[in-house]
C-alpha positions, 0 to 999 in steps of 0.5 A, a space after each residue: 473451475 474447482 479449487 486445485 488444493 483442499 480447502 484447509 490448505 487453501 485457507 492455510 495459504 491465504 492466512 500466510 499472506 502478510 499485511 506488514 513488512 511485504 518485500 516492496 514495503 521493505 525495499 522502499 523503507 530502506 530506500 528512504 532510510 539511506 536517503 536520510 529520512 527516518 519514519 515510524 512504521 504502521 501507526 495504529 492510531 492513525 486512519 488505515 494505520 499507514 505503513 510509513 510515517 514521517 512525522 516531521 513532515 506530516 506525511 504518510 505513505 501507504 505501500 499498497 498491494 496491487 491485487 488486495 488494493 485494486 490497482 486501476 490498470 494493472 495487470 496484478 489485479 485479477 479476480 480468483 475463479 471460485 467464490 467470485 462474489 465473495 472476493 468482488 465484495 472483499 475487494 470493494 470493502 478494501 477500496 472504500 476503506 483505503 478512501 475513508 482512511 485517506 479521507 480522514 487522514 487528509 481532514 486532519 492535516 495529513 500528505 498522503 502517498 500511495 506507492 503501488 507494488 507493482 511500481 516497486 517490483 519493477 524497480 525500487 528505482 532512483 526515480 521512484 525514490 527521488 520523486 517520493 523524497 521530494 514530495 515529502 521534503 518539499 511540503 506542496 500537493 496533498 497527495 502523490 500516487 506512484 504507480 
């Protein structure tokens, strides 16, 4: 099936997709701040440039978009009908890059939490935030995935 918009329009649309300060990320940051957690954003010196860095607890939080980071089993994970080879390769590279960043962070002693976009969109509920805050403050466990 051919694309319904001109290539220039599609290019502009794709270029406008944000990588930082997305709605799910901002919603989660607000909830964490309301619980008294203070953090740094997008620390470029850390592998993968984590979305939220909590140095006091040696913890990083990634807010992953289900489409771009390929959340297993999520209905938001689709493959565009045009240029499927390109997109499949791109998505695979994203997943590999995520794994490398998490491995490097783990080896450096950081604890990692991954929160998937679909979980935040359903509701950045108290339960989700409670789970995340407990993980951060407890100092227990090396990885938490909420999705």
